[in-house]
C-alpha positions in Angstrom: 99.2 127.7 93.1 99.7 126.8 89.4 98.9 123.6 87.8 100.9 120.6 89.1 104.4 120.3 87.7 104.4 118.3 84.5 105.6 114.8 84.9 107.0 114.9 81.4 110.5 115.5 80.1 112.1 114.9 76.7 112.8 111.1 76.4 116.2 109.7 75.5 116.6 106.9 73.0 117.4 104.6 75.9 114.1 105.6 77.5 112.3 105.1 74.2 113.5 101.5 74.1 112.5 100.9 77.7 109.1 102.5 77.0 108.5 100.3 73.9 109.4 97.2 75.9 107.0 98.2 78.6 104.2 98.8 76.0 104.8 95.2 74.7 104.6 93.9 78.3 101.4 95.8 78.8 99.8 94.5 75.6 100.7 90.9 76.6 99.2 91.5 80.0 95.9 92.7 78.5 95.6 89.4 76.6 96.2 87.2 79.7 94.6 89.0 82.7 91.2 88.0 84.1 88.5 90.5 82.9 85.6 91.9 84.9 82.8 94.4 84.6 84.1 98.0 84.7 82.4 101.0 86.4 83.7 103.8 84.3 84.9 101.8 81.3 83.6 98.6 79.8 86.1 96.2 81.3 88.6 96.2 84.2 91.4 93.6 84.7 92.7 91.7 87.7 96.3 92.7 88.1 98.2 91.1 91.0 95.0 90.8 93.0 93.5 94.2 92.2 91.0 95.4 89.6 92.4 98.2 87.3 91.5 99.6 83.9 94.0 99.1 81.1 95.4 102.7 81.3 95.9 102.4 85.0 97.8 99.2 84.6 100.1 100.9 82.1 100.6 103.7 84.5 101.7 101.3 87.2 104.2 99.7 84.8 105.5 103.2 84.0 105.8 104.0 87.7 107.9 100.9 88.3 110.1 101.6 85.2 110.8 105.3 85.7 109.8 106.7 89.1 112.7 107.7 91.4 111.6 108.6 94.9 113.2 111.0 97.3 113.3 110.1 101.0 111.5 113.4 101.7 108.6 112.5 99.4 105.1 112.4 100.9 102.3 110.4 99.2 98.6 110.8 99.8 97.1 107.3 99.2 93.3 106.6 99.1 90.8 104.3 97.7 88.7 106.4 95.3 86.0 108.5 97.0 87.4 108.1 100.5 88.5 111.7 101.1 91.1 112.4 98.4 90.0 116.0 97.6 89.7 117.0 101.2 93.1 115.6 102.1 94.8 117.1 99.1 93.6 120.5 100.3 94.6 119.9 103.9 98.1 118.6 103.1 98.8 121.4 100.6 97.6 124.2 102.9 99.2 122.8 106.0 102.7 122.4 104.4 102.5 125.8 102.7 100.8 127.8 105.4 103.8 130.2 105.7 103.7 131.0 102.0 100.1 131.9 101.4 97.7 134.2 103.1 94.3 132.8 104.0 92.6 135.9 102.5 93.8 135.2 99.0 94.8 131.5 99.1 95.7 129.5 96.0 92.8 127.2 96.8 90.5 130.2 96.1 91.6 130.1 92.5 92.5 126.5 91.7 90.7 123.2 92.4 92.2 120.9 95.0 93.1 118.3 92.4 95.7 120.9 91.1 97.5 120.9 94.5 99.7 118.1 93.6 99.8 115.4 90.9 98.3 111.9 90.8 100.7 109.1 89.7 98.0 106.9 88.3 97.6 108.5 84.9 100.1 107.8 82.1 102.6 110.5 81.5 105.7 109.4 79.5 108.4 109.5 80.6 108.2 110.0 84.3 112.0 110.0 84.9 113.7 111.7 87.8 111.2 114.5 88.5 114.1 116.5 89.9 114.0 119.2 87.2 110.2 119.5 87.5 109.8 119.6 91.3 111.6 122.1 93.4 109.4 121.7 96.5 110.6 119.7 99.5 108.9 117.6 100.4 107.4 116.7 97.1 103.7 115.7 97.3 102.1 113.0 95.2 98.7 111.3 95.1 97.9 107.7 94.3 95.0 105.3 94.5 97.3 102.3 94.0 97.3 99.8 96.9 100.5 99.6 98.9 101.5 96.3 97.4 101.5 97.6 93.9 103.9 100.4 94.5 107.6 100.4 93.6 110.0 99.3 96.4 111.8 102.6 96.1 108.9 104.2 97.9 109.4 102.2 101.1 111.5 104.9 102.6 109.0 107.6 101.9 106.0 108.8 104.0 102.4 108.0 103.3 99.2 109.6 104.5 96.3 107.1 104.0 92.7 107.9 104.7 90.0 105.3 104.7 86.2 105.6 105.0 83.2 103.5 105.8 82.8 101.2 102.7 79.1 101.9 102.5 79.7 105.6 102.0 82.6 104.9 99.6 80.3 102.7 97.5 77.6 105.3 97.2 80.0 108.2 96.5 81.9 106.2 93.9 78.7 105.1 92.2 77.5 108.7 91.9 80.9 109.9 90.7 81.5 107.2 88.1 77.9 107.5 86.8 78.8 111.1 85.6 82.0 109.9 83.9 80.8 106.6 82.4 80.9 106.5 78.6 77.6 107.3 77.0 78.3 104.4 74.7 77.8 102.0 77.7 74.5 101.3 79.5 74.1 103.1 82.8 75.6 101.4 85.8 72.6 100.7 88.1 73.0 100.9 91.9 72.1 97.3 92.3 74.8 96.3 89.9 77.3 98.6 91.6 76.5 97.0 95.0 76.9 93.5 93.5 80.2 94.3 92.0 81.5 96.2 95.1 80.7 93.2 97.3 82.6 91.0 94.9 85.5 93.3 95.1 85.2 94.1 91.4 85.6 97.9 91.1 88.5 100.1 90.1 91.4 99.6 92.6 89.3 97.0 94.4 88.8 94.9 96.4 88.2 97.8 98.8 89.1 95.7 101.9 92.3 94.4 100.5 93.3 98.0 99.5 92.7 99.3 103.0 94.4 96.4 104.7 97.5 96.9 102.5 98.1 100.3 104.1 96.8 99.3 107.5 99.3 96.4 107.8 102.1 98.6 106.5 101.2 101.3 109.1 101.5 98.8 111.9 104.9 97.8 110.7 106.2 101.3 110.1 104.0 103.9 112.0 106.7 106.5 111.4 106.3 106.1 107.7 102.5 105.7 107.3 99.9 107.8 108.9 96.6 105.9 108.8 93.6 108.3 109.2 89.8 107.7 109.2 87.5 110.0 107.3 84.9 109.9 110.1 87.4 111.0 112.8 88.5 113.8 110.5 84.9 115.0 110.3 84.3 114.7 114.1 87.5 116.4 115.3 89.2 118.0 112.3 91.6 120.3 114.3 93.0 117.3 116.3 93.6 115.3 113.1 95.1 118.2 111.2 97.6 118.8 114.0 98.5 115.1 113.8 98.8 115.4 110.0 101.1 118.5 110.3 103.4 116.7 112.9 103.7 113.6 110.7 104.6 115.7 107.6 107.4 117.4 109.6 105.7 120.8 109.9 104.1 120.7 113.4 102.1 123.8 114.5 103.8 126.0 117.0 102.0 127.1 120.2 101.9 130.6 118.8 100.2 129.3 115.6 97.6 127.4 117.7 96.9 130.5 119.8 96.4 132.6 116.6 93.9 130.0 115.3 95.9 128.9 112.3 94.7 125.3 112.7 91.1 126.4 112.6 91.8 128.7 109.6 93.1 125.7 107.6 90.2 123.6 108.6 87.8 126.3 107.6 89.6 126.9 104.3 89.5 123.3 103.4 86.0 122.5 104.6 83.5 121.0 102.1 81.2 124.0 102.6 83.9 126.5 101.7 85.5 124.7 98.8 82.3 123.6 97.2 81.0 127.2 97.1 84.1 128.6 95.4 83.5 129.7 91.8 86.6 127.7 90.6 85.1 124.5 92.0 81.7 125.2 90.4 82.8 126.0 86.9 86.4 124.8 86.6 87.8 121.6 85.0 90.6 119.3 86.0 92.8 117.7 83.3 94.5 114.3 84.1 97.2 114.0 81.4 95.7 112.5 78.3 93.2 110.3 80.1 90.3 112.5 81.2 89.0 116.0 81.6 86.6 116.2 84.6 84.5 119.1 85.8 85.8 120.1 89.2 82.2 120.2 90.6 82.1 116.4 90.2 84.6 116.1 93.1 82.1 117.8 95.4 78.8 116.0 96.2 78.0 115.9 99.9 81.0 114.8 102.0 78.7 113.5 104.7 79.0 110.5 107.1 76.2 108.0 106.6 74.8 109.2 103.3 74.5 105.5 102.4 71.3 105.4 104.5 69.5 107.2 101.7 70.3 104.4 99.2 70.9 101.1 100.9 68.2 98.9 102.4 68.8 97.3 105.8 69.6 94.0 104.2 72.2 95.6 101.9 73.7 97.4 104.8 74.0 94.3 106.9 75.5 92.4 104.0 78.3 94.9 103.4 78.9 95.2 107.2 79.2 91.5 107.4 81.7 91.3 104.5 83.7 94.1 106.1 83.8 92.4 109.5 84.9 89.1 107.9 87.6 90.8 105.8 89.0 92.8 108.7 88.7 90.1 111.3 91.9 89.8 113.4 93.5 92.9 111.8 92.6 95.3 114.7 90.9 97.7 112.3 87.2 98.5 112.3 85.4 100.5 109.6 81.7 100.0 109.9 79.5 102.9 111.1 76.6 101.3 113.0 74.0 103.9 112.5 
């Protein structure tokens, strides 16, 4: 596995004009959008109901301007720190299980973030992608809520994984604290809790993000596979078989007898991946936006780690908000432990 295919090609003059117009639109937006307290950067902005940093808003405009989907595309969608790294590994290894031996797998040498690209970082221009992506299906990752995606993606498949918001909150706070600019004061846990409850965090509100995919999955279950992190942890082989079938590559009875499902689960386990040298010392580059040490994507991967940080009153408050936000949707997320 090499680095993800570049999203860049040589722009044409027509594309340059479109890009310049889009930049003007972006600059105007930044002057008019409501502003809130950022986690990683100083300020984030409310764009069509969701809080994003300026670069991410620009990436969304680029996506709408340039991206051309294929009906065979598969997108991994998540709220940040809800299981992205794990699912990237599982999806890549499941789809490519006939091409790579488990004894010397690409994931042994490259971090999971390199498995396939994220659409949320600016890369100009992101035109057809055809010359850059030969794989079918093409795999992409995004943190954008479903309602902020281009209409051309409606015909594509999505894998969405959600997680108990209390664990998302704690995991995100730890992650962002390592990336937050040293020019800004540290983001305290109390402040992070306050902002999260208000919905003010990158790609938040969390509940609206989850509901955007949940409702879409109810309308088009053949197009959106809605998974829960906790269920993946409890019965990984069952969920991976579900994932493989959804992506159009179901496991054969012979593969199951040979233990292929278990091999994929073992390969992509937190214990295995976090102990690989590449994930201890490597770095991941996200276009011109950030360079992140790969080890920062691996912390604990546990269910219920929030208990080590949240008081009973904090826990009850977040559970109450979650129940209120999801009321009548048919979805439950809270872990009552």
